[in-house]
C-alpha positions in Angstrom: 114.4 143.7 93.7 114.3 147.3 92.7 116.8 149.2 91.3 118.0 152.6 91.0 120.8 155.9 91.3 122.3 153.6 93.9 121.7 150.3 93.8 122.4 149.1 89.6 121.8 145.2 91.2 118.9 143.2 92.5 119.2 142.2 95.4 118.4 138.5 94.6 119.6 137.2 98.4 117.5 139.2 99.9 114.4 139.1 97.7 114.6 135.3 98.3 114.5 134.9 102.0 111.2 137.9 101.9 109.6 135.3 99.3 110.4 132.5 101.5 108.6 133.8 104.5 105.9 134.5 102.4 105.3 131.5 101.5 105.5 130.1 104.4 103.2 133.1 105.2 100.7 131.9 102.7 100.7 128.2 104.2 100.5 129.4 106.8 96.6 130.8 106.2 95.9 128.1 104.0 96.0 130.9 101.1 97.7 127.9 98.4 97.9 129.7 95.4 99.5 132.7 96.5 101.9 130.0 98.4 103.2 128.7 95.3 103.5 132.4 93.7 105.5 133.0 96.8 107.9 129.9 96.8 108.3 130.6 92.4 109.5 133.7 92.7 111.6 132.5 96.1 113.2 129.7 93.8 113.4 132.2 90.5 115.0 134.8 92.3 117.8 131.9 93.0 118.1 131.0 90.1 118.7 134.5 89.6 121.4 134.5 92.2 123.2 131.3 90.5 122.8 129.9 93.6 121.0 126.8 91.6 121.1 124.7 95.1 118.1 125.7 95.8 115.9 126.1 92.8 114.2 123.0 94.0 111.1 125.0 95.6 111.5 122.8 98.8 110.8 125.4 101.6 107.0 124.9 99.9 106.9 122.0 102.3 109.6 121.9 104.7 108.5 124.2 106.4 106.1 121.6 107.5 104.0 123.6 110.6 100.2 122.8 110.3 99.6 121.8 107.1 101.8 119.1 105.2 102.7 119.7 101.2 100.9 116.6 100.6 97.2 118.0 101.8 97.9 121.6 100.3 98.5 120.0 96.7 95.7 118.0 97.1 93.2 121.0 97.7 95.0 122.4 95.1 94.4 119.1 92.9 98.3 119.9 91.5 100.4 117.2 92.1 101.7 116.6 88.7 102.6 120.2 88.7 104.5 119.7 91.9 106.6 116.6 90.4 107.7 118.5 87.2 108.7 120.8 89.3 110.6 118.8 91.7 112.3 116.5 88.4 113.1 120.0 87.6 114.9 120.6 90.3 116.3 117.7 90.5 118.1 118.2 87.3 119.5 121.0 88.2 120.8 119.4 91.5 122.6 116.5 88.9 124.8 119.5 86.9 125.3 121.4 90.3 127.0 118.3 90.9 125.2 116.8 94.1 123.7 113.6 92.4 122.3 112.6 95.8 120.0 115.2 97.0 118.8 114.8 92.9 118.4 111.1 93.6 115.8 112.1 96.8 114.7 114.8 95.2 113.0 112.2 92.8 112.6 109.7 95.6 109.9 112.2 97.7 108.3 113.1 94.1 107.3 109.1 93.2 105.9 108.6 96.7 104.1 112.4 96.6 102.2 110.9 93.3 102.3 107.2 94.0 98.5 107.0 94.2 97.3 109.5 92.4 100.1 107.9 89.0 101.9 104.9 89.9 102.8 104.5 86.5 104.8 108.4 87.0 106.0 107.3 90.2 107.6 104.2 88.7 109.6 106.1 86.4 110.3 108.5 89.1 112.1 105.8 91.6 113.3 103.7 88.7 115.1 107.3 87.6 116.6 107.8 91.2 117.7 104.4 91.6 120.0 104.9 88.1 121.1 107.9 90.0 122.0 105.8 92.9 123.7 103.1 90.2 125.4 106.1 88.7 126.9 107.2 92.4 127.9 103.1 93.0 125.1 103.6 96.0 123.7 99.7 94.8 121.8 99.8 98.4 119.5 103.0 97.9 119.6 101.4 93.7 117.9 98.6 95.3 115.3 100.5 97.3 114.4 102.0 94.5 113.7 99.6 92.7 112.4 97.4 95.0 109.5 100.2 95.4 108.9 100.1 91.4 109.1 96.4 91.3 105.8 96.5 93.5 103.8 99.4 92.0 104.8 97.3 88.6 103.1 94.1 90.4 100.0 95.9 91.6 99.1 97.5 88.4 98.9 94.0 87.1 102.3 95.4 84.7 103.7 92.1 84.9 106.2 91.8 81.6 107.9 95.2 83.4 107.8 93.7 86.9 109.8 91.1 85.1 112.4 92.5 84.2 112.5 95.3 87.3 112.6 92.2 88.9 116.3 91.0 87.0 117.6 93.8 87.6 117.3 93.7 91.3 118.5 90.2 91.8 121.4 90.9 89.6 122.4 93.4 92.4 122.3 91.5 95.3 123.7 88.9 93.3 126.7 92.1 92.6 126.8 92.6 96.7 126.9 89.5 97.5 123.1 89.0 99.4 122.5 85.8 98.1 119.0 85.1 100.8 117.7 87.7 99.6 118.2 86.3 95.8 116.3 83.2 96.5 113.6 85.8 97.7 113.5 87.4 94.6 113.7 84.7 92.6 110.9 83.5 94.0 108.7 86.7 93.5 110.2 86.1 89.1 108.9 82.7 89.6 105.7 84.2 90.6 105.5 86.8 88.3 106.4 84.7 85.2 103.4 81.6 86.3 100.8 84.6 86.0 102.3 85.8 83.0 101.7 82.2 82.2 105.0 81.6 81.0 105.4 78.3 82.1 109.1 78.4 80.3 110.8 81.5 82.0 109.1 80.2 85.2 111.5 76.7 85.3 114.4 79.3 83.6 114.5 80.8 86.4 114.9 78.6 88.8 117.1 76.9 87.0 119.6 79.7 86.6 119.2 80.7 90.0 121.2 77.4 90.2 124.5 79.2 90.6 123.8 81.2 93.2 125.7 79.6 96.2 123.5 78.2 98.5 120.5 78.3 96.0 120.4 74.0 95.2 119.3 72.9 97.7 117.8 74.6 100.5 114.1 75.3 101.9 113.8 78.0 98.4 114.6 75.9 96.0 112.5 72.6 97.5 109.2 75.1 97.3 109.8 76.9 93.5 111.0 72.8 92.1 107.3 72.1 93.9 105.8 74.7 92.5 107.0 74.0 89.6 106.1 70.6 89.5 102.2 71.3 90.6 101.7 73.5 88.0 103.8 71.2 85.1 100.8 68.4 86.2 97.6 71.0 86.6 97.3 70.1 90.4 95.5 72.9 91.6 95.8 71.6 95.6 99.7 71.2 95.1 99.9 74.8 94.0 98.3 76.0 96.5 100.1 74.4 99.2 102.8 76.2 98.4 101.3 78.9 97.9 100.3 78.5 101.7 103.6 78.4 102.7 105.1 80.8 105.5 107.8 81.0 103.2 105.1 83.1 100.1 102.4 84.0 102.6 105.4 86.7 104.1 106.8 88.2 101.5 105.8 91.5 100.5 102.0 92.0 100.0 101.8 92.4 96.4 104.3 89.0 95.7 102.7 87.2 98.3 98.9 88.5 96.7 100.8 86.3 93.6 100.9 83.6 95.5 97.7 83.6 96.7 95.9 84.0 93.9 97.6 82.2 91.2 95.5 79.2 89.5 96.9 76.8 86.9 95.4 77.2 83.2 92.8 74.4 83.1 91.1 74.6 86.1 94.1 72.3 87.7 92.6 69.9 89.8 89.8 70.4 92.6 90.2 69.8 96.3 88.3 66.6 97.3 85.7 66.4 99.1 84.0 64.7 102.4 82.1 62.3 100.2 83.9 61.5 97.8 85.6 58.0 98.8 82.2 57.7 99.4 81.8 58.2 96.1 84.2 56.0 94.8 83.2 53.1 97.0 80.0 53.1 95.3 80.9 53.5 92.0 82.8 50.5 92.7 79.7 48.7 94.0 78.3 49.3 90.6 81.0 48.3 88.6 81.0 45.0 90.5 77.3 44.4 91.0 77.6 44.3 87.0 79.3 41.8 85.9 78.3 41.2 82.2 79.0 44.6 81.0 82.1 44.0 82.0 82.8 41.2 79.8 81.5 42.9 77.0 82.8 45.7 76.9 82.4 47.0 73.2 79.1 45.7 73.0 78.3 49.5 72.0 81.4 49.9 69.3 84.4 51.3 69.8 83.7 54.9 70.1 
């Protein structure tokens, strides 16, 4: 980087290479602060060299060797800082005309911080989905949206989860993946019922009749039974439907919604083995006092 009488411009390219080697050496020595500093200097050298493709500091974690990035950054307790750098890198990728790499960077950042800050991870996944969608890479966009939806359900942010699932469903319908649309409809209904919004759940099923093959499918029949049981406050019927393989073998976050779905008001409890005997005793008791039946209003109308 030094300049002199015979060297008027710093050699940023060579400097970046040396900083990269230093970062790897510091990382292997578990001197993470120095590794971070070397990596940032490498990025700065690339930036001064107008090599925007490398301004992502990925050299810090692409050389996995013995110490993965997650372990290193957790020991440094600087995950948010790492995510901020990756976000900056993704913006530069977009400016440089490489949106696919930008989306991949955002996805990696989401994975990195998912266990620490699910809210930030959702934002990163949604940003990655938007980039993929703009590039008409719908399958990759759906993968990102799916991760965001599951995190929203896990965090009980059900209003946002309902919107995210609707977007997923719309794209699946656009690419004519109808069976997955059915599954997303089930997830939507479960989310709406956990929001205590029966009207939205019913409307969701009704709108899905326009999807080819939905009407008359196993998914449709199960959802109609589920809504019927919920409307009639029949907890037994709701639990029976939610224990079907169709619900139990969904993604874990949605399967848990089914298993924990409770009808408002308590619903009808499961009958005990002695229920029939109790009912018989009650009928017998009524039969042993016919005079009470004849004078039904002896105590007054109330």
